[in-house]
PDB file of the backbone (N, CA, C, O) and the ligand in Angstrom, with CONECT records:
HET     ZN  A 101       1
ATOM      1  N   MET A   1      35.424  71.229 -13.003  1.00  0.00           N
ATOM      2  CA  MET A   1      34.210  71.661 -12.306  1.00  0.00           C
ATOM      3  C   MET A   1      33.512  70.433 -11.735  1.00  0.00           C
ATOM      4  O   MET A   1      33.336  69.434 -12.432  1.00  0.00           O
ATOM      5  N   THR A   2      33.128  70.505 -10.510  1.00  0.00           N
ATOM      6  CA  THR A   2      32.409  69.400  -9.885  1.00  0.00           C
ATOM      7  C   THR A   2      30.921  69.567 -10.109  1.00  0.00           C
ATOM      8  O   THR A   2      30.350  70.636  -9.896  1.00  0.00           O
ATOM      9  N   PHE A   3      30.321  68.495 -10.538  1.00  0.00           N
ATOM     10  CA  PHE A   3      28.884  68.476 -10.762  1.00  0.00           C
ATOM     11  C   PHE A   3      28.215  68.023  -9.472  1.00  0.00           C
ATOM     12  O   PHE A   3      28.448  66.911  -8.997  1.00  0.00           O
ATOM     13  N   VAL A   4      27.384  68.894  -8.909  1.00  0.00           N
ATOM     14  CA  VAL A   4      26.760  68.627  -7.618  1.00  0.00           C
ATOM     15  C   VAL A   4      25.260  68.458  -7.805  1.00  0.00           C
ATOM     16  O   VAL A   4      24.622  69.217  -8.534  1.00  0.00           O
ATOM     17  N   ILE A   5      24.709  67.454  -7.137  1.00  0.00           N
ATOM     18  CA  ILE A   5      23.274  67.224  -7.146  1.00  0.00           C
ATOM     19  C   ILE A   5      22.780  67.319  -5.709  1.00  0.00           C
ATOM     20  O   ILE A   5      23.387  66.764  -4.792  1.00  0.00           O
ATOM     21  N   ALA A   6      21.674  68.028  -5.527  1.00  0.00           N
ATOM     22  CA  ALA A   6      21.117  68.169  -4.186  1.00  0.00           C
ATOM     23  C   ALA A   6      20.101  67.065  -3.937  1.00  0.00           C
ATOM     24  O   ALA A   6      18.988  67.110  -4.462  1.00  0.00           O
ATOM     25  N   CYS A   7      20.478  66.083  -3.142  1.00  0.00           N
ATOM     26  CA  CYS A   7      19.516  65.044  -2.734  1.00  0.00           C
ATOM     27  C   CYS A   7      18.487  65.684  -1.815  1.00  0.00           C
ATOM     28  O   CYS A   7      18.869  66.402  -0.891  1.00  0.00           O
ATOM     29  N   PRO A   8      17.181  65.451  -2.036  1.00  0.00           N
ATOM     30  CA  PRO A   8      16.162  66.053  -1.161  1.00  0.00           C
ATOM     31  C   PRO A   8      16.288  65.581   0.288  1.00  0.00           C
ATOM     32  O   PRO A   8      15.774  66.221   1.205  1.00  0.00           O
ATOM     33  N   ASN A   9      16.966  64.473   0.480  1.00  0.00           N
ATOM     34  CA  ASN A   9      17.121  63.910   1.819  1.00  0.00           C
ATOM     35  C   ASN A   9      18.432  64.347   2.470  1.00  0.00           C
ATOM     36  O   ASN A   9      18.460  64.659   3.660  1.00  0.00           O
ATOM     37  N   CYS A  10      19.511  64.370   1.699  1.00  0.00           N
ATOM     38  CA  CYS A  10      20.859  64.556   2.265  1.00  0.00           C
ATOM     39  C   CYS A  10      21.465  65.920   1.941  1.00  0.00           C
ATOM     40  O   CYS A  10      22.443  66.320   2.573  1.00  0.00           O
ATOM     41  N   GLY A  11      20.911  66.631   0.980  1.00  0.00           N
ATOM     42  CA  GLY A  11      21.507  67.889   0.576  1.00  0.00           C
ATOM     43  C   GLY A  11      22.498  67.701  -0.563  1.00  0.00           C
ATOM     44  O   GLY A  11      22.583  66.616  -1.138  1.00  0.00           O
ATOM     45  N   PRO A  12      23.250  68.753  -0.894  1.00  0.00           N
ATOM     46  CA  PRO A  12      24.150  68.718  -2.054  1.00  0.00           C
ATOM     47  C   PRO A  12      25.285  67.714  -1.872  1.00  0.00           C
ATOM     48  O   PRO A  12      25.980  67.720  -0.856  1.00  0.00           O
ATOM     49  N   ARG A  13      25.456  66.871  -2.854  1.00  0.00           N
ATOM     50  CA  ARG A  13      26.528  65.874  -2.861  1.00  0.00           C
ATOM     51  C   ARG A  13      27.101  65.795  -4.267  1.00  0.00           C
ATOM     52  O   ARG A  13      26.464  66.198  -5.241  1.00  0.00           O
ATOM     53  N   GLU A  14      28.322  65.266  -4.351  1.00  0.00           N
ATOM     54  CA  GLU A  14      28.935  65.100  -5.665  1.00  0.00           C
ATOM     55  C   GLU A  14      28.127  64.132  -6.519  1.00  0.00           C
ATOM     56  O   GLU A  14      27.584  63.144  -6.024  1.00  0.00           O
ATOM     57  N   ALA A  15      28.061  64.434  -7.795  1.00  0.00           N
ATOM     58  CA  ALA A  15      27.254  63.627  -8.711  1.00  0.00           C
ATOM     59  C   ALA A  15      27.709  62.177  -8.767  1.00  0.00           C
ATOM     60  O   ALA A  15      26.925  61.301  -9.130  1.00  0.00           O
ATOM     61  N   LEU A  16      28.949  61.911  -8.419  1.00  0.00           N
ATOM     62  CA  LEU A  16      29.470  60.538  -8.436  1.00  0.00           C
ATOM     63  C   LEU A  16      28.701  59.629  -7.486  1.00  0.00           C
ATOM     64  O   LEU A  16      28.714  58.410  -7.652  1.00  0.00           O
ATOM     65  N   GLU A  17      28.030  60.210  -6.490  1.00  0.00           N
ATOM     66  CA  GLU A  17      27.276  59.406  -5.528  1.00  0.00           C
ATOM     67  C   GLU A  17      25.935  58.947  -6.086  1.00  0.00           C
ATOM     68  O   GLU A  17      25.252  58.123  -5.478  1.00  0.00           O
ATOM     69  N   PHE A  18      25.559  59.484  -7.251  1.00  0.00           N
ATOM     70  CA  PHE A  18      24.215  59.257  -7.774  1.00  0.00           C
ATOM     71  C   PHE A  18      24.246  58.404  -9.032  1.00  0.00           C
ATOM     72  O   PHE A  18      25.247  58.344  -9.747  1.00  0.00           O
ATOM     73  N   SER A  19      23.127  57.750  -9.278  1.00  0.00           N
ATOM     74  CA  SER A  19      22.930  57.040 -10.534  1.00  0.00           C
ATOM     75  C   SER A  19      21.757  57.667 -11.279  1.00  0.00           C
ATOM     76  O   SER A  19      20.713  57.974 -10.703  1.00  0.00           O
ATOM     77  N   PHE A  20      21.969  57.842 -12.569  1.00  0.00           N
ATOM     78  CA  PHE A  20      20.932  58.415 -13.412  1.00  0.00           C
ATOM     79  C   PHE A  20      19.898  57.355 -13.756  1.00  0.00           C
ATOM     80  O   PHE A  20      20.250  56.243 -14.149  1.00  0.00           O
ATOM     81  N   GLY A  21      18.627  57.696 -13.608  1.00  0.00           N
ATOM     82  CA  GLY A  21      17.577  56.708 -13.852  1.00  0.00           C
ATOM     83  C   GLY A  21      16.763  56.945 -15.101  1.00  0.00           C
ATOM     84  O   GLY A  21      15.826  56.194 -15.374  1.00  0.00           O
ATOM     85  N   GLY A  22      17.090  57.963 -15.866  1.00  0.00           N
ATOM     86  CA  GLY A  22      16.386  58.216 -17.115  1.00  0.00           C
ATOM     87  C   GLY A  22      15.324  59.278 -16.993  1.00  0.00           C
ATOM     88  O   GLY A  22      14.963  59.710 -15.898  1.00  0.00           O
ATOM     89  N   GLU A  23      14.833  59.687 -18.146  1.00  0.00           N
ATOM     90  CA  GLU A  23      13.748  60.651 -18.176  1.00  0.00           C
ATOM     91  C   GLU A  23      12.485  59.983 -17.665  1.00  0.00           C
ATOM     92  O   GLU A  23      12.319  58.770 -17.799  1.00  0.00           O
ATOM     93  N   THR A  24      11.599  60.768 -17.082  1.00  0.00           N
ATOM     94  CA  THR A  24      10.376  60.177 -16.550  1.00  0.00           C
ATOM     95  C   THR A  24       9.489  59.666 -17.678  1.00  0.00           C
ATOM     96  O   THR A  24       8.668  58.775 -17.462  1.00  0.00           O
ATOM     97  N   THR A  25       9.641  60.207 -18.850  1.00  0.00           N
ATOM     98  CA  THR A  25       8.784  59.793 -19.959  1.00  0.00           C
ATOM     99  C   THR A  25       9.329  58.552 -20.666  1.00  0.00           C
ATOM    100  O   THR A  25       8.566  57.808 -21.282  1.00  0.00           O
ATOM    101  N   ARG A  26      10.615  58.327 -20.584  1.00  0.00           N
ATOM    102  CA  ARG A  26      11.227  57.208 -21.307  1.00  0.00           C
ATOM    103  C   ARG A  26      12.344  56.674 -20.415  1.00  0.00           C
ATOM    104  O   ARG A  26      13.524  56.954 -20.630  1.00  0.00           O
ATOM    105  N   ARG A  27      11.946  55.908 -19.422  1.00  0.00           N
ATOM    106  CA  ARG A  27      12.837  55.572 -18.336  1.00  0.00           C
ATOM    107  C   ARG A  27      13.749  54.396 -18.664  1.00  0.00           C
ATOM    108  O   ARG A  27      13.312  53.397 -19.236  1.00  0.00           O
ATOM    109  N   ALA A  28      15.022  54.529 -18.296  1.00  0.00           N
ATOM    110  CA  ALA A  28      15.943  53.417 -18.448  1.00  0.00           C
ATOM    111  C   ALA A  28      15.669  52.360 -17.389  1.00  0.00           C
ATOM    112  O   ALA A  28      15.737  51.163 -17.668  1.00  0.00           O
ATOM    113  N   GLY A  29      15.361  52.797 -16.185  1.00  0.00           N
ATOM    114  CA  GLY A  29      15.039  51.859 -15.122  1.00  0.00           C
ATOM    115  C   GLY A  29      16.258  51.406 -14.364  1.00  0.00           C
ATOM    116  O   GLY A  29      17.368  51.400 -14.897  1.00  0.00           O
ATOM    117  N   PRO A  30      16.053  51.025 -13.116  1.00  0.00           N
ATOM    118  CA  PRO A  30      17.177  50.639 -12.245  1.00  0.00           C
ATOM    119  C   PRO A  30      17.872  49.375 -12.710  1.00  0.00           C
ATOM    120  O   PRO A  30      19.006  49.112 -12.308  1.00  0.00           O
ATOM    121  N   GLU A  31      17.206  48.572 -13.565  1.00  0.00           N
ATOM    122  CA  GLU A  31      17.807  47.318 -14.009  1.00  0.00           C
ATOM    123  C   GLU A  31      18.675  47.504 -15.243  1.00  0.00           C
ATOM    124  O   GLU A  31      19.312  46.556 -15.703  1.00  0.00           O
ATOM    125  N   ALA A  32      18.707  48.715 -15.782  1.00  0.00           N
ATOM    126  CA  ALA A  32      19.477  48.958 -16.993  1.00  0.00           C
ATOM    127  C   ALA A  32      20.978  48.810 -16.729  1.00  0.00           C
ATOM    128  O   ALA A  32      21.465  49.123 -15.643  1.00  0.00           O
ATOM    129  N   SER A  33      21.691  48.332 -17.734  1.00  0.00           N
ATOM    130  CA  SER A  33      23.138  48.202 -17.611  1.00  0.00           C
ATOM    131  C   SER A  33      23.795  49.584 -17.634  1.00  0.00           C
ATOM    132  O   SER A  33      23.167  50.578 -17.997  1.00  0.00           O
ATOM    133  N   GLU A  34      25.046  49.624 -17.245  1.00  0.00           N
ATOM    134  CA  GLU A  34      25.750  50.910 -17.264  1.00  0.00           C
ATOM    135  C   GLU A  34      25.865  51.450 -18.682  1.00  0.00           C
ATOM    136  O   GLU A  34      25.813  52.658 -18.912  1.00  0.00           O
ATOM    137  N   GLN A  35      26.024  50.527 -19.626  1.00  0.00           N
ATOM    138  CA  GLN A  35      26.086  50.968 -21.024  1.00  0.00           C
ATOM    139  C   GLN A  35      24.769  51.603 -21.451  1.00  0.00           C
ATOM    140  O   GLN A  35      24.751  52.626 -22.136  1.00  0.00           O
ATOM    141  N   GLU A  36      23.676  50.987 -21.041  1.00  0.00           N
ATOM    142  CA  GLU A  36      22.373  51.543 -21.377  1.00  0.00           C
ATOM    143  C   GLU A  36      22.194  52.915 -20.724  1.00  0.00           C
ATOM    144  O   GLU A  36      21.679  53.848 -21.340  1.00  0.00           O
ATOM    145  N   LEU A  37      22.627  53.017 -19.469  1.00  0.00           N
ATOM    146  CA  LEU A  37      22.509  54.298 -18.784  1.00  0.00           C
ATOM    147  C   LEU A  37      23.362  55.350 -19.468  1.00  0.00           C
ATOM    148  O   LEU A  37      22.932  56.494 -19.616  1.00  0.00           O
ATOM    149  N   ALA A  38      24.556  54.982 -19.885  1.00  0.00           N
ATOM    150  CA  ALA A  38      25.414  55.917 -20.603  1.00  0.00           C
ATOM    151  C   ALA A  38      24.738  56.351 -21.896  1.00  0.00           C
ATOM    152  O   ALA A  38      24.827  57.508 -22.307  1.00  0.00           O
ATOM    153  N   GLY A  39      24.059  55.399 -22.526  1.00  0.00           N
ATOM    154  CA  GLY A  39      23.335  55.739 -23.747  1.00  0.00           C
ATOM    155  C   GLY A  39      22.262  56.765 -23.483  1.00  0.00           C
ATOM    156  O   GLY A  39      22.075  57.703 -24.258  1.00  0.00           O
ATOM    157  N   TYR A  40      21.555  56.580 -22.379  1.00  0.00           N
ATOM    158  CA  TYR A  40      20.528  57.560 -22.034  1.00  0.00           C
ATOM    159  C   TYR A  40      21.148  58.914 -21.720  1.00  0.00           C
ATOM    160  O   TYR A  40      20.601  59.960 -22.069  1.00  0.00           O
ATOM    161  N   LEU A  41      22.316  58.878 -21.045  1.00  0.00           N
ATOM    162  CA  LEU A  41      22.946  60.130 -20.639  1.00  0.00           C
ATOM    163  C   LEU A  41      23.509  60.907 -21.819  1.00  0.00           C
ATOM    164  O   LEU A  41      23.347  62.124 -21.910  1.00  0.00           O
ATOM    165  N   PHE A  42      24.163  60.199 -22.712  1.00  0.00           N
ATOM    166  CA  PHE A  42      24.965  60.915 -23.701  1.00  0.00           C
ATOM    167  C   PHE A  42      24.472  60.791 -25.138  1.00  0.00           C
ATOM    168  O   PHE A  42      24.833  61.606 -25.987  1.00  0.00           O
ATOM    169  N   PHE A  43      23.649  59.780 -25.419  1.00  0.00           N
ATOM    170  CA  PHE A  43      23.328  59.539 -26.831  1.00  0.00           C
ATOM    171  C   PHE A  43      21.846  59.555 -27.142  1.00  0.00           C
ATOM    172  O   PHE A  43      21.436  59.240 -28.259  1.00  0.00           O
ATOM    173  N   ARG A  44      21.048  59.918 -26.165  1.00  0.00           N
ATOM    174  CA  ARG A  44      19.617  59.945 -26.447  1.00  0.00           C
ATOM    175  C   ARG A  44      19.261  61.199 -27.245  1.00  0.00           C
ATOM    176  O   ARG A  44      20.088  62.087 -27.453  1.00  0.00           O
ATOM    177  N   ASP A  45      18.025  61.240 -27.674  1.00  0.00           N
ATOM    178  CA  ASP A  45      17.546  62.423 -28.389  1.00  0.00           C
ATOM    179  C   ASP A  45      17.720  63.642 -27.512  1.00  0.00           C
ATOM    180  O   ASP A  45      17.459  63.604 -26.310  1.00  0.00           O
ATOM    181  N   ASN A  46      18.153  64.694 -28.109  1.00  0.00           N
ATOM    182  CA  ASN A  46      18.418  65.892 -27.337  1.00  0.00           C
ATOM    183  C   ASN A  46      17.132  66.664 -27.071  1.00  0.00           C
ATOM    184  O   ASN A  46      16.444  67.082 -28.002  1.00  0.00           O
ATOM    185  N   VAL A  47      16.822  66.846 -25.813  1.00  0.00           N
ATOM    186  CA  VAL A  47      15.684  67.668 -25.431  1.00  0.00           C
ATOM    187  C   VAL A  47      16.224  69.038 -25.062  1.00  0.00           C
ATOM    188  O   VAL A  47      17.066  69.157 -24.171  1.00  0.00           O
ATOM    189  N   MET A  48      15.756  70.051 -25.726  1.00  0.00           N
ATOM    190  CA  MET A  48      16.216  71.398 -25.430  1.00  0.00           C
ATOM    191  C   MET A  48      15.388  71.969 -24.289  1.00  0.00           C
ATOM    192  O   MET A  48      14.161  72.029 -24.363  1.00  0.00           O
ATOM    193  N   GLY A  49      16.073  72.383 -23.240  1.00  0.00           N
ATOM    194  CA  GLY A  49      15.346  72.982 -22.132  1.00  0.00           C
ATOM    195  C   GLY A  49      15.251  72.044 -20.952  1.00  0.00           C
ATOM    196  O   GLY A  49      16.128  71.208 -20.731  1.00  0.00           O
ATOM    197  N   ARG A  50      14.189  72.189 -20.205  1.00  0.00           N
ATOM    198  CA  ARG A  50      14.082  71.467 -18.945  1.00  0.00           C
ATOM    199  C   ARG A  50      13.392  70.122 -19.121  1.00  0.00           C
ATOM    200  O   ARG A  50      12.432  69.987 -19.880  1.00  0.00           O
ATOM    201  N   GLN A  51      13.904  69.138 -18.404  1.00  0.00           N
ATOM    202  CA  GLN A  51      13.215  67.857 -18.356  1.00  0.00           C
ATOM    203  C   GLN A  51      13.341  67.273 -16.964  1.00  0.00           C
ATOM    204  O   GLN A  51      14.275  67.576 -16.222  1.00  0.00           O
ATOM    205  N   ILE A  52      12.376  66.427 -16.628  1.00  0.00           N
ATOM    206  CA  ILE A  52      12.356  65.769 -15.322  1.00  0.00           C
ATOM    207  C   ILE A  52      13.018  64.398 -15.460  1.00  0.00           C
ATOM    208  O   ILE A  52      12.714  63.639 -16.380  1.00  0.00           O
ATOM    209  N   GLU A  53      13.906  64.102 -14.553  1.00  0.00           N
ATOM    210  CA  GLU A  53      14.638  62.837 -14.604  1.00  0.00           C
ATOM    211  C   GLU A  53      14.613  62.133 -13.256  1.00  0.00           C
ATOM    212  O   GLU A  53      14.453  62.757 -12.207  1.00  0.00           O
ATOM    213  N   TRP A  54      14.775  60.820 -13.315  1.00  0.00           N
ATOM    214  CA  TRP A  54      14.930  60.021 -12.099  1.00  0.00           C
ATOM    215  C   TRP A  54      16.397  59.954 -11.724  1.00  0.00           C
ATOM    216  O   TRP A  54      17.255  59.761 -12.586  1.00  0.00           O
ATOM    217  N   TRP A  55      16.692  60.114 -10.423  1.00  0.00           N
ATOM    218  CA  TRP A  55      18.042  59.926  -9.914  1.00  0.00           C
ATOM    219  C   TRP A  55      17.990  59.095  -8.644  1.00  0.00           C
ATOM    220  O   TRP A  55      17.052  59.192  -7.853  1.00  0.00           O
ATOM    221  N   LEU A  56      19.010  58.286  -8.467  1.00  0.00           N
ATOM    222  CA  LEU A  56      19.128  57.456  -7.271  1.00  0.00           C
ATOM    223  C   LEU A  56      20.354  57.906  -6.494  1.00  0.00           C
ATOM    224  O   LEU A  56      21.447  58.006  -7.052  1.00  0.00           O
ATOM    225  N   HIS A  57      20.174  58.179  -5.197  1.00  0.00           N
ATOM    226  CA  HIS A  57      21.326  58.498  -4.357  1.00  0.00           C
ATOM    227  C   HIS A  57      21.962  57.174  -3.923  1.00  0.00           C
ATOM    228  O   HIS A  57      21.767  56.698  -2.805  1.00  0.00           O
ATOM    229  N   ARG A  58      22.725  56.605  -4.848  1.00  0.00           N
ATOM    230  CA  ARG A  58      23.241  55.244  -4.733  1.00  0.00           C
ATOM    231  C   ARG A  58      24.171  55.070  -3.533  1.00  0.00           C
ATOM    232  O   ARG A  58      24.077  54.080  -2.808  1.00  0.00           O
ATOM    233  N   ASP A  59      25.062  56.029  -3.326  1.00  0.00           N
ATOM    234  CA  ASP A  59      26.050  55.912  -2.248  1.00  0.00           C
ATOM    235  C   ASP A  59      25.638  56.684  -1.006  1.00  0.00           C
ATOM    236  O   ASP A  59      26.460  56.944  -0.128  1.00  0.00           O
ATOM    237  N   GLY A  60      24.361  57.050  -0.933  1.00  0.00           N
ATOM    238  CA  GLY A  60      23.882  57.786   0.221  1.00  0.00           C
ATOM    239  C   GLY A  60      22.674  57.089   0.824  1.00  0.00           C
ATOM    240  O   GLY A  60      22.780  55.968   1.322  1.00  0.00           O
ATOM    241  N   CYS A  61      21.519  57.755   0.779  1.00  0.00           N
ATOM    242  CA  CYS A  61      20.322  57.224   1.419  1.00  0.00           C
ATOM    243  C   CYS A  61      19.629  56.164   0.561  1.00  0.00           C
ATOM    244  O   CYS A  61      18.685  55.519   1.016  1.00  0.00           O
ATOM    245  N   ARG A  62      20.099  55.980  -0.694  1.00  0.00           N
ATOM    246  CA  ARG A  62      19.552  54.979  -1.617  1.00  0.00           C
ATOM    247  C   ARG A  62      18.083  55.239  -1.934  1.00  0.00           C
ATOM    248  O   ARG A  62      17.318  54.302  -2.163  1.00  0.00           O
ATOM    249  N   LYS A  63      17.698  56.492  -1.947  1.00  0.00           N
ATOM    250  CA  LYS A  63      16.324  56.839  -2.312  1.00  0.00           C
ATOM    251  C   LYS A  63      16.300  57.371  -3.740  1.00  0.00           C
ATOM    252  O   LYS A  63      17.226  58.048  -4.187  1.00  0.00           O
ATOM    253  N   TRP A  64      15.208  57.044  -4.448  1.00  0.00           N
ATOM    254  CA  TRP A  64      14.962  57.618  -5.775  1.00  0.00           C
ATOM    255  C   TRP A  64      14.269  58.959  -5.612  1.00  0.00           C
ATOM    256  O   TRP A  64      13.384  59.112  -4.770  1.00  0.00           O
ATOM    257  N   PHE A  65      14.667  59.910  -6.404  1.00  0.00           N
ATOM    258  CA  PHE A  65      13.973  61.197  -6.406  1.00  0.00           C
ATOM    259  C   PHE A  65      13.965  61.750  -7.820  1.00  0.00           C
ATOM    260  O   PHE A  65      14.562  61.167  -8.725  1.00  0.00           O
ATOM    261  N   LEU A  66      13.292  62.869  -8.009  1.00  0.00           N
ATOM    262  CA  LEU A  66      13.187  63.490  -9.318  1.00  0.00           C
ATOM    263  C   LEU A  66      14.007  64.765  -9.354  1.00  0.00           C
ATOM    264  O   LEU A  66      14.111  65.482  -8.358  1.00  0.00           O
ATOM    265  N   ALA A  67      14.584  65.036 -10.506  1.00  0.00           N
ATOM    266  CA  ALA A  67      15.351  66.253 -10.686  1.00  0.00           C
ATOM    267  C   ALA A  67      14.920  66.920 -11.986  1.00  0.00           C
ATOM    268  O   ALA A  67      14.701  66.261 -13.002  1.00  0.00           O
ATOM    269  N   GLU A  68      14.806  68.229 -11.927  1.00  0.00           N
ATOM    270  CA  GLU A  68      14.525  68.995 -13.133  1.00  0.00           C
ATOM    271  C   GLU A  68      15.837  69.549 -13.647  1.00  0.00           C
ATOM    272  O   GLU A  68      16.476  70.367 -12.985  1.00  0.00           O
ATOM    273  N   ARG A  69      16.243  69.101 -14.835  1.00  0.00           N
ATOM    274  CA  ARG A  69      17.532  69.492 -15.381  1.00  0.00           C
ATOM    275  C   ARG A  69      17.333  70.292 -16.656  1.00  0.00           C
ATOM    276  O   ARG A  69      16.507  69.957 -17.506  1.00  0.00           O
ATOM    277  N   ASN A  70      18.105  71.347 -16.762  1.00  0.00           N
ATOM    278  CA  ASN A  70      18.136  72.126 -17.987  1.00  0.00           C
ATOM    279  C   ASN A  70      19.183  71.508 -18.905  1.00  0.00           C
ATOM    280  O   ASN A  70      20.381  71.580 -18.635  1.00  0.00           O
ATOM    281  N   THR A  71      18.720  70.906 -19.984  1.00  0.00           N
ATOM    282  CA  THR A  71      19.636  70.152 -20.845  1.00  0.00           C
ATOM    283  C   THR A  71      20.572  71.068 -21.641  1.00  0.00           C
ATOM    284  O   THR A  71      21.559  70.599 -22.210  1.00  0.00           O
ATOM    285  N   MET A  72      20.274  72.342 -21.684  1.00  0.00           N
ATOM    286  CA  MET A  72      21.148  73.263 -22.413  1.00  0.00           C
ATOM    287  C   MET A  72      22.346  73.679 -21.572  1.00  0.00           C
ATOM    288  O   MET A  72      23.433  73.910 -22.101  1.00  0.00           O
ATOM    289  N   THR A  73      22.145  73.773 -20.260  1.00  0.00           N
ATOM    290  CA  THR A  73      23.228  74.196 -19.377  1.00  0.00           C
ATOM    291  C   THR A  73      23.768  73.033 -18.546  1.00  0.00           C
ATOM    292  O   THR A  73      24.817  73.153 -17.914  1.00  0.00           O
ATOM    293  N   ASN A  74      23.042  71.899 -18.549  1.00  0.00           N
ATOM    294  CA  ASN A  74      23.348  70.735 -17.736  1.00  0.00           C
ATOM    295  C   ASN A  74      23.257  71.023 -16.242  1.00  0.00           C
ATOM    296  O   ASN A  74      23.840  70.310 -15.426  1.00  0.00           O
ATOM    297  N   GLN A  75      22.521  72.075 -15.894  1.00  0.00           N
ATOM    298  CA  GLN A  75      22.324  72.395 -14.489  1.00  0.00           C
ATOM    299  C   GLN A  75      21.050  71.730 -13.980  1.00  0.00           C
ATOM    300  O   GLN A  75      20.007  71.773 -14.633  1.00  0.00           O
ATOM    301  N   ILE A  76      21.151  71.120 -12.815  1.00  0.00           N
ATOM    302  CA  ILE A  76      19.946  70.624 -12.161  1.00  0.00           C
ATOM    303  C   ILE A  76      19.354  71.770 -11.366  1.00  0.00           C
ATOM    304  O   ILE A  76      19.978  72.281 -10.435  1.00  0.00           O
ATOM    305  N   GLU A  77      18.151  72.169 -11.735  1.00  0.00           N
ATOM    306  CA  GLU A  77      17.582  73.390 -11.184  1.00  0.00           C
ATOM    307  C   GLU A  77      16.846  73.140  -9.877  1.00  0.00           C
ATOM    308  O   GLU A  77      16.762  74.024  -9.025  1.00  0.00           O
ATOM    309  N   ARG A  78      16.311  71.929  -9.722  1.00  0.00           N
ATOM    310  CA  ARG A  78      15.677  71.591  -8.439  1.00  0.00           C
ATOM    311  C   ARG A  78      15.537  70.079  -8.349  1.00  0.00           C
ATOM    312  O   ARG A  78      15.559  69.371  -9.356  1.00  0.00           O
ATOM    313  N   THR A  79      15.395  69.610  -7.129  1.00  0.00           N
ATOM    314  CA  THR A  79      15.147  68.191  -6.895  1.00  0.00           C
ATOM    315  C   THR A  79      13.976  68.060  -5.934  1.00  0.00           C
ATOM    316  O   THR A  79      13.744  68.934  -5.099  1.00  0.00           O
ATOM    317  N   PHE A  80      13.245  66.968  -6.059  1.00  0.00           N
ATOM    318  CA  PHE A  80      12.048  66.802  -5.240  1.00  0.00           C
ATOM    319  C   PHE A  80      11.648  65.334  -5.233  1.00  0.00           C
ATOM    320  O   PHE A  80      12.110  64.543  -6.055  1.00  0.00           O
ATOM    321  N   TRP A  81      10.781  64.986  -4.291  1.00  0.00           N
ATOM    322  CA  TRP A  81      10.268  63.614  -4.196  1.00  0.00           C
ATOM    323  C   TRP A  81       9.156  63.420  -5.206  1.00  0.00           C
ATOM    324  O   TRP A  81       8.486  64.380  -5.588  1.00  0.00           O
ATOM    325  N   PRO A  82       8.952  62.179  -5.643  1.00  0.00           N
ATOM    326  CA  PRO A  82       7.891  61.915  -6.625  1.00  0.00           C
ATOM    327  C   PRO A  82       6.517  62.412  -6.177  1.00  0.00           C
ATOM    328  O   PRO A  82       5.740  62.896  -7.000  1.00  0.00           O
ATOM    329  N   HIS A  83       6.207  62.297  -4.881  1.00  0.00           N
ATOM    330  CA  HIS A  83       4.882  62.708  -4.419  1.00  0.00           C
ATOM    331  C   HIS A  83       4.715  64.227  -4.422  1.00  0.00           C
ATOM    332  O   HIS A  83       3.600  64.733  -4.289  1.00  0.00           O
ATOM    333  N   GLU A  84       5.826  64.953  -4.574  1.00  0.00           N
ATOM    334  CA  GLU A  84       5.749  66.419  -4.600  1.00  0.00           C
ATOM    335  C   GLU A  84       5.500  66.944  -6.006  1.00  0.00           C
ATOM    336  O   GLU A  84       5.264  68.137  -6.198  1.00  0.00           O
ATOM    337  N   ARG A  85       5.553  66.061  -6.973  1.00  0.00           N
ATOM    338  CA  ARG A  85       5.525  66.489  -8.365  1.00  0.00           C
ATOM    339  C   ARG A  85       4.255  67.257  -8.732  1.00  0.00           C
ATOM    340  O   ARG A  85       4.306  68.239  -9.473  1.00  0.00           O
ATOM    341  N   GLY A  86       3.103  66.795  -8.201  1.00  0.00           N
ATOM    342  CA  GLY A  86       1.840  67.421  -8.577  1.00  0.00           C
ATOM    343  C   GLY A  86       1.688  68.831  -8.059  1.00  0.00           C
ATOM    344  O   GLY A  86       0.878  69.604  -8.570  1.00  0.00           O
ATOM    345  N   ARG A  87       2.472  69.172  -7.034  1.00  0.00           N
ATOM    346  CA  ARG A  87       2.300  70.483  -6.406  1.00  0.00           C
ATOM    347  C   ARG A  87       3.128  71.567  -7.069  1.00  0.00           C
ATOM    348  O   ARG A  87       2.969  72.749  -6.765  1.00  0.00           O
ATOM    349  N   THR A  88       4.022  71.164  -7.983  1.00  0.00           N
ATOM    350  CA  THR A  88       4.922  72.145  -8.573  1.00  0.00           C
ATOM    351  C   THR A  88       4.512  72.471 -10.009  1.00  0.00           C
ATOM    352  O   THR A  88       3.878  71.668 -10.693  1.00  0.00           O
ATOM    353  N   ALA A  89       4.877  73.625 -10.427  1.00  0.00           N
ATOM    354  CA  ALA A  89       4.486  74.079 -11.758  1.00  0.00           C
ATOM    355  C   ALA A  89       5.249  73.345 -12.841  1.00  0.00           C
ATOM    356  O   ALA A  89       5.042  73.605 -14.026  1.00  0.00           O
TER     357      ALA A  89
HETATM  358 ZN    ZN A 101      20.397  61.097  -0.191  1.00  0.00          ZN2+
END
């Protein structure tokens, strides 16, 4: 199964084009090593339900955006720009 993320700028692209930037509450940051990022992805505390995360469209427009991911299904339910965050529920 291909994991697809919808960049707010470019539309749906394969997840391989993106870099995970961490949860907004406990961010790994763009300077984190790949090992650290893997730790955030696979070994962090499990949050049940939806959480907001930073993603970078590394191989595309190179813009950071936010994604709301359901950690139980691993589905990204929506993506949006940081300035749009206050307008959404
Ligand atoms: Zn993009």
